C-alpha positions, 0 to 999 in steps of 0.5 A: 512434580512438586517444587522442594522449596515451595511445595507447589506443583510445577510443570517442567519446561520441554523445549520441543513442545508448543505453547499448546502442550498437545502438539510439538513445536515442529508441528506448530511451525508446519501449521504456520507455514500452511496458513501462509498460503491457505485459510485457517478453515482449509488447513483445519480441514486438511489436518483434521483439527478444530479451527481455533487450534489451527489459529492458536498454532499459527499465532505461535508461529508468527510470534516466533517469526517476529522474534527471529527477524524483526528485532530492533528495526532501524529504517532509512527509507519508510513507506506509509499507507493505510488499510481499511479493516472494516466498513465505515472508514475504519483504518489502520496505518501500516509502515514499511521498511522499503529497503528490507521490504517488510512491514515494521509497524501496524497500529493507530485507531484511524489515519489521523495525525495523532495515530501517525504520531504513535509510530514515531513515538514507538520508533524513538527519537534516535532511530527517527533521525536515521530516516532519510526518505518517507514515501506516502500518498498525498494525505496531509496528516501523515506529512504533518506528523512526519515534519514535527520536531521530534519525529523526522523533519530531516527526511525528504517526502516522496509522493507515491508514484502509483497514487499520483497516477491513480488520481490522473486515471480517476480524472480520465474516467470522469471525462469519459463519464461526462462525455457519455452523459452528454451524448445520446443514442448511437453516439454513445456506442464508441464510449461504452465499455472503454473504461479500462482501455482508456486507463491502460497505457498505450504500450500495454494495450493489445491490438483489439484495444488499440482498434477500439480506441482508434474508433473512439478518438475519431468520434470524440475529440475531448476524450482523445485530448484527455487520453493524450494528456494522460499519456504525456504526463508519464514523462515527468517521472523520467526527469533527473533535474527538478527544473526540467520536470517543473518546466514540463509540468508548466507546459502540460498544465498550459495545454489544458487551457481552452480544453474544458477538462475540469477534472484535469484542471483539478488534478493539475492544482493538486500536483502544483500544491504538492510539487515538492514531493514530485521534485524530491522524486526527480532528485532521488539518486538511490533506487527505492522500490516505489511499487512495494507499498502498493504491492504490499497493500494488495497482499494485505487485501488478499489476506483479508479476502481469504479470511472473508474479513478478520475481526481479531485485530491482533491476529491481523496485525501479526499477519501483516507484520509477518507476511513478508518475513522468511519462513521458519 
């Protein structure tokens, strides 16, 4: 219809239409809900649509999710991690609100300090002052950025428990590999195929795994000692007093003497350097979902794997920010 004032043709806004005028908003939301569980290709095949149309409708759905559920974030506890967006060490930073269990920011050009600064600039100085705890891995640029004057120097840094355990598991695996290379012939038979049994906590092993490890420990003392030390280190997370945790770690580190376990010695030096993050974990009285950051990373990897990689970064950003939001 023509506008009586300007004489130009204008289209009347219809509330129940999607941005794509060929489809209703209700249908667009149906497509968006289907895409939360299936790939664009599968949804396009199911609904007899072109994949670009499905993607366009899903983007509209995700933007509406953000409009309804992610306005004005004021986090008290945040988790920081990076995800790989393509091969060649191309990273983006993801910041989550651990109390609300959802992502609040996706950005940066890498995982350097300058990229981390972008988050605190986006959040603003007043909201940064509300942050009490920051959960991260032992990546120094994240910490350096958080401790800047206008960012969140008042927040306590907590090192991700799962990241620390991962480093210890890597040290255990290095010992296994070195022992396998040192031995020859039939002496290798007890070590071969035991990687995941050695990395699994004993209480989670099945009978078959326990029997195979029992034979391995009889045949190789160094691996036996390394496994015992790995299992004992888990006690550190149960201490409520930092002084007792420090005493336990000192005794654990002293037990490494004369054992010739170079990967464990390297791990102990790393923990000693970053001890304040472990100490803050012991002082923690509030319950923080420490496993959310790692679980959320796994969810992002599933999203990327389902699409065989996502080249559209804005689409990936919307997927990351909305995957933990309620459906609409």
